[in-house]
C-alpha positions as CSV (number, residue, x, y, z in Angstrom):
1,M,0.9,34.5,-56.0
2,P,-0.4,35.5,-52.4
3,L,-2.8,32.8,-51.0
4,R,-6.6,33.5,-50.6
5,P,-7.9,33.5,-47.1
6,A,-9.6,30.0,-47.6
7,H,-6.0,28.8,-48.5
8,R,-4.2,30.2,-45.8
9,L,-6.5,28.9,-43.2
10,T,-6.4,25.4,-44.8
11,A,-2.6,25.5,-44.5
12,L,-2.7,26.6,-40.9
13,L,-5.1,23.7,-40.0
14,A,-3.3,21.1,-42.0
15,G,-0.2,22.2,-40.2
16,A,-1.6,22.2,-36.8
17,L,-3.3,18.6,-37.5
18,L,0.3,17.1,-38.5
19,T,2.1,18.8,-35.7
20,G,-0.4,17.5,-32.8
21,A,-0.4,14.2,-34.4
22,A,3.5,14.0,-34.3
23,A,3.9,15.6,-31.0
24,W,1.7,13.8,-28.4
25,P,2.3,9.7,-27.5
26,I,-0.1,8.1,-25.3
27,L,0.9,8.6,-21.9
28,A,2.6,5.3,-20.6
29,Q,0.1,3.1,-18.9
30,A,0.1,3.3,-15.1
31,E,-1.6,0.6,-13.3
32,A,-4.5,2.2,-11.2
33,P,-5.2,0.6,-7.8
34,E,-8.3,-1.5,-8.0
35,P,-10.5,-1.0,-6.1
36,T,-11.8,-11.7,3.3
37,S,-17.7,-23.3,20.6
38,D,-15.6,-23.3,22.9
39,T,-14.9,-20.6,24.9
40,V,-11.2,-20.3,26.5
41,P,-11.1,-19.0,29.9
42,E,-10.1,-15.4,30.1
43,V,-6.4,-15.2,31.2
44,E,-3.6,-13.0,30.8
45,L,-1.8,-14.3,27.7
46,R,1.9,-13.0,28.2
47,P,4.6,-15.4,27.3
48,S,6.6,-16.5,30.1
49,L,9.8,-15.7,27.9
50,P,9.3,-12.4,26.1
51,L,12.2,-11.3,23.6
52,D,12.9,-8.0,25.4
53,P,16.6,-7.1,26.0
54,A,15.3,-4.2,28.2
55,S,13.6,-6.5,30.6
56,E,16.0,-9.8,30.3
57,A,19.1,-9.7,32.3
58,A,20.6,-12.2,29.5
59,A,19.8,-11.3,26.0
60,Q,18.4,-13.8,23.7
61,T,18.4,-14.3,20.1
62,P,15.6,-15.2,17.6
63,V,15.9,-17.7,14.8
64,D,14.2,-17.7,11.5
65,D,12.6,-20.8,11.6
66,P,11.9,-22.1,15.1
67,A,11.1,-25.6,14.2
68,T,14.9,-25.9,13.0
69,P,17.8,-25.8,15.3
70,A,20.4,-22.8,14.8
71,D,23.2,-23.6,12.6
72,E,26.2,-23.3,14.8
73,S,28.3,-22.5,11.9
74,A,25.9,-19.5,11.0
75,G,25.4,-16.9,13.9
76,P,22.8,-14.2,13.9
77,A,25.4,-11.7,12.5
78,D,25.5,-13.7,9.2
79,D,21.9,-14.1,9.0
80,N,21.3,-10.4,9.7
81,A,24.0,-9.6,6.7
82,A,22.8,-11.8,4.5
83,D,19.2,-10.2,4.9
84,L,20.6,-6.6,4.6
85,E,22.2,-7.7,1.5
86,E,19.2,-8.9,-0.3
87,V,17.5,-5.7,0.5
88,E,20.3,-3.6,-0.5
89,A,20.1,-5.4,-3.9
90,T,17.1,-4.6,-4.9
91,L,17.2,-0.9,-4.2
92,S,18.4,2.0,-6.5
93,L,19.4,4.1,-3.5
94,S,23.2,5.4,-3.6
95,R,26.2,3.4,-1.8
96,E,26.7,7.0,0.1
97,R,23.0,7.4,1.2
98,I,23.0,3.5,2.5
99,D,26.2,4.0,4.2
100,A,24.8,7.1,5.9
101,L,21.6,5.1,7.1
102,K,23.8,2.4,8.6
103,A,25.8,5.0,10.3
104,E,23.0,6.5,11.5
105,I,21.5,3.2,13.0
106,A,24.9,1.8,14.3
107,A,25.0,5.3,16.4
108,M,21.6,4.0,18.0
109,E,23.5,0.4,19.2
110,G,22.3,-1.0,22.4
111,D,19.4,1.8,22.9
112,R,16.4,-0.4,22.6
113,T,14.2,2.5,23.0
114,Q,15.8,4.8,20.5
115,Q,15.5,1.7,18.0
116,N,11.7,1.1,18.7
117,A,10.9,4.9,18.1
118,A,13.0,5.0,14.8
119,L,11.5,1.8,13.6
120,I,7.9,3.3,14.3
121,A,8.6,6.5,12.7
122,A,10.0,4.8,10.0
123,A,6.8,2.6,9.4
124,Q,4.7,5.8,9.7
125,R,6.6,7.6,6.9
126,V,6.4,4.5,4.9
127,K,2.5,4.3,5.3
128,L,2.3,8.1,4.2
129,A,4.3,7.4,1.3
130,E,1.9,4.4,0.2
131,I,-1.1,6.7,0.6
132,E,0.6,9.2,-1.7
133,V,1.6,6.5,-4.4
134,A,-1.8,5.1,-4.4
135,D,-3.4,8.7,-4.9
136,V,-0.7,9.5,-7.4
137,E,-1.4,6.3,-9.4
138,E,-5.3,7.0,-9.2
139,R,-4.4,10.8,-10.8
140,I,-2.3,9.5,-13.4
141,S,-5.0,7.2,-14.4
142,D,-7.6,9.9,-14.7
143,L,-5.0,11.8,-16.8
144,I,-4.9,8.9,-18.9
145,V,-8.7,8.6,-19.5
146,R,-8.7,12.4,-20.1
147,E,-6.1,11.9,-22.9
148,L,-8.0,9.1,-24.5
149,E,-11.1,11.2,-24.9
150,V,-9.2,14.0,-26.3
151,R,-7.8,11.7,-28.6
152,G,-10.9,10.3,-29.4
153,R,-12.6,13.6,-30.4
154,L,-9.7,14.5,-32.5
155,D,-10.0,11.3,-34.4
156,G,-13.8,11.6,-34.7
157,A,-13.1,14.9,-36.4
158,D,-10.9,13.6,-39.0
159,A,-13.5,12.8,-41.2
160,E,-15.2,16.3,-41.2
161,I,-12.1,18.1,-41.7
162,A,-11.1,15.9,-44.7
163,N,-14.9,16.7,-46.2
164,V,-14.0,20.7,-45.4
165,L,-10.3,20.6,-47.0
166,A,-11.5,18.6,-50.1
167,A,-14.0,20.9,-50.8
168,L,-11.6,24.0,-50.5
169,Q,-9.0,21.8,-52.7
170,R,-11.8,21.7,-55.3
171,I,-12.0,25.2,-55.2
172,S,-8.6,25.7,-55.5
173,L,-8.5,23.4,-58.5
174,S,-11.5,25.3,-60.3
175,P,-11.7,28.5,-58.9
176,P,-15.0,30.5,-59.7
177,P,-14.5,33.5,-62.2
178,A,-14.0,36.9,-60.8
179,L,-16.6,39.3,-62.2
180,I,-14.1,42.1,-62.9
181,V,-12.6,39.5,-65.3
182,D,-15.9,37.5,-66.6
183,P,-19.0,39.7,-65.7
184,G,-20.9,37.1,-67.8
185,D,-20.5,34.1,-65.2
186,A,-22.0,36.2,-62.3
187,L,-24.2,33.1,-61.2
188,G,-20.9,31.0,-60.9
189,S,-18.9,33.7,-59.0
190,A,-22.1,34.1,-56.7
191,R,-22.2,30.3,-55.9
192,G,-18.3,30.2,-55.3
193,A,-18.6,33.2,-52.5
194,M,-21.7,31.6,-51.0
195,L,-19.5,28.2,-50.7
196,I,-16.5,30.0,-49.2
197,A,-18.7,32.1,-46.8
198,A,-20.5,28.8,-45.7
199,I,-17.3,26.7,-45.1
200,L,-14.9,29.4,-43.8
201,P,-17.1,30.0,-40.5
202,Q,-17.1,25.9,-40.4
203,L,-13.5,25.4,-40.7
204,R,-12.6,28.2,-38.5
205,A,-14.8,26.4,-35.5
206,Q,-13.3,23.4,-36.4
207,A,-9.7,24.6,-36.0
208,D,-10.4,26.4,-32.9
209,T,-11.9,23.0,-31.3
210,V,-8.6,21.1,-32.7
211,A,-6.5,24.0,-31.3
212,A,-8.3,23.7,-27.9
213,D,-7.9,19.5,-27.8
214,L,-3.9,20.0,-28.8
215,Q,-3.7,22.5,-25.8
216,A,-5.6,20.1,-23.4
217,L,-3.1,17.4,-24.7
218,T,-0.2,19.7,-23.7
219,D,-1.7,20.3,-20.3
220,I,-2.2,16.5,-19.7
221,K,1.5,15.8,-20.5
222,L,2.6,18.7,-18.1
223,A,0.2,17.4,-15.6
224,A,1.3,13.7,-16.4
225,M,5.2,14.9,-16.0
226,A,4.6,16.5,-12.3
227,E,2.6,13.4,-11.3
228,E,5.7,11.1,-12.4
229,E,8.1,13.2,-10.4
230,T,5.6,13.0,-7.1
231,L,5.8,9.1,-7.7
232,R,9.0,8.9,-8.2
233,A,9.9,10.9,-5.2
234,N,7.6,8.5,-3.1
235,H,9.5,5.4,-4.5
236,E,12.5,6.8,-3.1
237,V,10.8,7.4,0.4
238,L,9.6,3.8,0.2
239,E,13.2,2.6,-0.8
240,E,15.1,4.5,1.9
241,E,12.6,3.4,4.9
242,Q,12.7,-0.1,3.6
243,L,16.2,-0.2,4.1
244,R,16.0,1.9,7.2
245,I,13.5,-0.6,8.5
246,A,15.5,-3.9,7.7
247,T,18.7,-2.4,9.2
248,L,17.0,-1.2,12.5
249,I,15.5,-5.0,12.5
250,A,18.8,-6.7,12.1
251,A,20.4,-4.3,14.4
252,R,17.8,-5.5,17.4
253,R,18.7,-9.0,16.5
254,A,22.1,-8.4,17.0
255,G,21.7,-7.0,20.1
256,I,20.5,-10.4,21.1
257,T,23.2,-12.7,21.2
258,Q,22.0,-15.9,22.5
259,M,18.9,-18.0,22.6
260,S,18.0,-20.3,25.4
261,A,17.3,-23.8,25.1
262,E,14.0,-23.1,26.9
263,L,12.9,-20.2,24.4
264,E,13.8,-22.7,21.5
265,A,11.5,-25.4,23.1
266,E,8.8,-22.7,23.2
267,Q,9.0,-21.8,19.8
268,A,9.3,-25.4,18.5
269,E,6.2,-26.3,20.5
270,A,4.1,-23.4,19.2
271,V,5.3,-24.5,15.5
272,A,4.1,-28.2,16.5
273,L,0.8,-26.6,17.9
274,A,0.1,-25.2,14.5
275,E,1.0,-28.5,12.5
276,R,-1.7,-30.2,14.9
277,A,-4.5,-27.7,15.0
278,S,-7.0,-27.9,12.2
279,T,-8.7,-24.5,12.8
280,L,-7.9,-20.9,14.0
281,R,-9.8,-21.3,16.8
282,E,-8.2,-24.5,17.7
283,L,-4.8,-22.8,17.4
284,I,-5.5,-19.7,19.0
285,G,-6.8,-21.8,22.2
286,A,-3.7,-24.2,22.2
287,L,-1.6,-21.2,22.0
288,S,-3.6,-19.3,24.7
289,E,-3.7,-22.1,27.2
290,R,0.5,-22.7,26.7
291,A,0.9,-18.9,27.2
292,A,-1.1,-18.7,30.1
293,A,0.5,-22.0,31.6
294,G,3.7,-20.0,31.9
295,A,2.4,-16.3,32.3
296,T,3.6,-15.0,36.0
297,A,1.3,-11.5,35.5
298,A,-1.8,-10.8,37.4
299,P,-5.1,-12.3,36.2
300,A,-6.7,-10.7,33.2
301,T,-8.2,-7.5,33.4
302,T,-12.2,-7.2,33.7
303,D,-14.0,-4.2,32.5
304,P,-15.4,-3.3,36.1
305,D,-11.4,-3.0,36.9
306,L,-10.4,-1.0,34.3
307,P,-8.7,2.2,34.9
308,Q,-10.4,5.9,34.2
309,L,-7.9,7.2,31.5
310,S,-8.3,10.2,29.6
311,P,-7.9,10.2,25.8
312,E,-4.5,12.6,26.5
313,A,-3.2,9.8,29.2
314,I,-3.9,7.1,26.5
315,E,-2.3,8.7,23.8
316,L,0.8,9.5,26.1
317,A,0.7,5.7,27.3
318,F,1.1,4.8,23.4
319,A,3.7,7.5,22.8
320,D,6.1,5.8,25.2
321,P,8.7,3.8,23.0
322,A,10.3,2.0,26.1
323,R,7.4,-0.2,27.3
324,T,7.5,-3.5,27.1
325,Q,4.3,-4.6,27.9
326,P,0.6,-3.1,26.6
327,A,0.5,0.5,27.1
328,V,-3.2,0.2,28.3
329,P,-5.6,-2.5,28.9
330,F,-7.0,-3.7,25.6
331,P,-10.5,-2.6,26.2
332,L,-9.1,1.2,26.4
333,A,-7.6,0.9,23.2
334,N,-10.8,0.9,21.3
335,G,-10.7,3.8,18.8
336,Y,-6.9,4.2,19.0
337,L,-5.4,0.6,17.3
338,V,-3.3,1.3,13.9
339,P,-4.9,-0.2,10.8
340,P,-2.4,-2.7,9.9
341,A,-2.3,-1.8,6.4
342,N,-3.3,0.4,3.7
343,G,-5.8,-0.5,1.5
344,V,-9.6,-1.1,0.8
345,T,-11.9,-3.2,2.9
346,V,-13.4,-5.6,0.7
347,V,-15.3,-7.8,2.8
348,D,-16.2,-6.9,6.5
349,F,-17.3,-8.8,9.8
350,G,-20.3,-11.0,9.7
351,A,-20.6,-10.6,5.6
352,N,-20.5,-13.6,3.2
353,D,-16.9,-14.4,3.0
354,G,-17.4,-16.1,-0.6
355,R,-17.2,-19.6,0.2
356,G,-20.5,-20.2,1.8
357,G,-19.7,-18.9,5.2
358,I,-20.0,-15.7,7.4
359,A,-16.9,-13.7,7.7
360,Q,-15.3,-13.8,11.2
361,G,-12.7,-10.8,10.4
362,Q,-12.2,-8.0,8.0
363,S,-10.4,-8.5,4.2
364,I,-8.5,-5.6,3.1
365,V,-6.8,-5.5,-0.5
366,T,-3.5,-3.7,-0.5
367,R,-0.9,-2.7,-2.6
368,A,1.8,-5.0,-4.0
369,E,4.4,-5.5,-1.4
370,A,2.6,-3.1,1.2
371,Q,3.9,-3.1,4.5
372,V,1.9,-4.6,7.6
373,L,2.0,-3.2,11.2
374,A,1.0,-4.4,14.1
375,P,-2.6,-3.3,14.8
376,A,-2.0,-3.4,18.8
377,D,0.7,-3.9,21.8
378,G,1.2,-7.5,22.4
379,W,3.4,-10.6,22.3
380,V,3.7,-13.1,19.1
381,L,1.9,-16.1,20.1
382,Y,2.6,-17.4,16.6
383,K,4.3,-16.4,13.3
384,G,4.7,-18.6,10.2
385,P,2.6,-20.6,7.5
386,Y,-1.0,-22.1,8.5
387,L,-3.1,-24.3,6.5
388,N,-4.0,-22.1,3.6
389,Y,-4.1,-18.7,5.0
390,G,-0.7,-18.0,4.0
391,Q,1.8,-16.5,6.5
392,I,0.1,-15.6,9.7
393,V,1.0,-13.3,12.7
394,I,-1.1,-14.1,16.0
395,L,-0.6,-11.4,18.9
396,N,-1.7,-11.6,22.2
397,A,-2.6,-8.3,23.5
398,G,-3.4,-9.2,27.2
399,G,-6.5,-9.5,28.9
400,G,-7.7,-12.3,26.9
401,Y,-7.8,-10.4,23.5
402,T,-5.7,-11.8,20.4
403,A,-5.2,-10.6,16.9
404,L,-4.8,-12.4,13.9
405,L,-3.4,-11.2,10.6
406,A,-3.2,-13.5,7.6
407,G,-2.1,-13.7,4.1
408,L,1.5,-11.8,4.5
409,D,4.4,-12.7,2.1
410,T,7.3,-12.4,4.7
411,I,7.1,-11.8,8.5
412,T,10.1,-10.1,10.6
413,A,8.6,-10.6,14.1
414,E,9.8,-13.6,16.0
415,I,7.5,-15.9,18.4
416,G,7.7,-14.6,22.1
417,Q,8.9,-11.0,20.6
418,F,6.9,-8.1,22.2
419,V,5.7,-5.5,19.5
420,Q,4.6,-2.3,19.8
421,M,1.5,-0.8,18.2
422,G,2.6,0.4,14.8
423,E,5.8,-1.6,14.4
424,P,6.4,-3.3,11.1
425,L,5.4,-7.1,11.3
426,G,6.2,-7.9,7.8
427,T,4.9,-7.2,4.3
428,M,2.4,-8.5,1.7
429,G,3.1,-10.3,-1.4
430,S,2.3,-9.2,-5.1
431,R,-0.9,-11.1,-5.3
432,T,-3.6,-12.8,-3.1
433,I,-1.8,-15.5,-0.8
434,G,-4.1,-18.2,0.8
435,R,-8.3,-18.6,0.8
436,T,-8.5,-15.2,2.6
437,V,-11.0,-13.6,0.2
438,S,-12.9,-14.0,-2.8
439,T,-13.8,-10.7,-4.6
440,N,-14.4,-9.5,-7.9
441,A,-10.7,-8.4,-8.1
442,G,-9.8,-12.1,-8.3
443,N,-6.2,-13.0,-7.0
444,D,-4.5,-10.0,-8.9
445,Q,-4.1,-8.0,-5.6
446,P,-2.6,-9.1,-2.3
447,T,-5.4,-9.4,0.4
448,L,-4.7,-9.2,4.2
449,Y,-7.0,-10.8,6.8
450,I,-7.8,-9.6,10.1
451,E,-9.3,-10.8,12.9
452,L,-9.7,-9.6,16.7
453,R,-11.0,-12.3,19.4
454,E,-11.9,-12.1,23.1
455,N,-11.5,-15.3,24.8
456,N,-11.2,-16.9,21.5
457,E,-14.5,-15.3,20.2
458,P,-14.3,-13.1,17.0
459,F,-15.8,-9.6,17.3
460,D,-16.5,-7.0,15.0
461,P,-13.2,-4.9,14.5
462,A,-15.0,-2.0,13.1
463,G,-15.1,1.1,15.4
464,W,-11.5,-0.3,17.0
465,W,-9.4,1.6,14.5
466,A,-7.8,5.1,14.7
467,S,-8.8,7.6,12.6
468,Q,-6.9,8.9,9.5
469,E,-6.2,12.1,11.5
470,Q,-5.0,10.1,14.5
471,T,-2.7,8.0,12.7
472,G,-1.5,10.5,10.0
């Protein structure tokens, strides 16, 4: 017997509900990114022995731990190989791609300028990929919220739909008499017709709403699949560039064949100074005095002596990958410095540092294992653990200026090495390291602490950073 219109609509609605309930599982949860008086005379802080094969007649090799004499049984080549094997073990790249990358970098052997350019370019690609990953994760988080809202509407409509279907079922079990069959029960027939006429529009509207929500779930799932593909592609970029950077750093170290006893002593002295210093001011002051005592460069540049350079000339100077000293005097780099990491500033210079003091730098919450770049050209005065700041790097930017980065997990630069602005210095960990910041986020995310100092006096870094358009 053919179904009445009410029965056909009921069956269609029930089928749609069953199909929708079975077809769309909740999207995989993706973690959304959540949103730290004494004055040293103004001197040139250039180290007496920069680690730069292009400027040294005899190349020298750094050691991983300056305080520990080199192990004669294990040379730099062994250390580099071990480091690369450790990096490769964490990657999902194919062996063919890994070998191709190594061959590409092997072709640069001995060409420090080309290696520098490749290293900074790789760091820039990592930076862009990290930004894209953060954006994708945020969009996925929004999709999850939208899906939960749709499912909430569907769950909330269950009771209403059940009531409507129950009424239709009662009608089907005890249908009103047809007038043509039982003209005497005209009142029952009229009541049944009125009930069906009232229910059908309500049921049709509810069916349209459910169909729209099911379509919305379909659209959300398709959008999530596209975002997951974008996320996967960016993670592949991060893995490939991570290996490229590690291989380039190993290649540069391999080009420095022997470390002089004098340089070993300098690095050991820097570590000893860090062990004796009780504050960052004391440490930076001692390192600056030591570097100034061995400096052979001209006195520090003062403001009246600054050259007049156009923005184009400054950008051209920073574009030279062969430089072995700061491209321009530090004051001229105002507005050109590279932000050392992608992230959200949670503590500004001069704000309450969360420990009852005033922040003397900026604190940035970053992604887990985010790369950290050199914010300016300079020589590494110190790298390694210090008090409870985690791993720190102190750069001498020349002219009495220093840059401090604290809270890192790993550091790839070496004491005495000249690094170019934008060159990788290391990586963050998976959570806050040290006492660099106290925020509502707690210690769940890594936090990078940044200080800029002039003659050992901290100043506000705001305004010194290049815009996204300049660095992107």
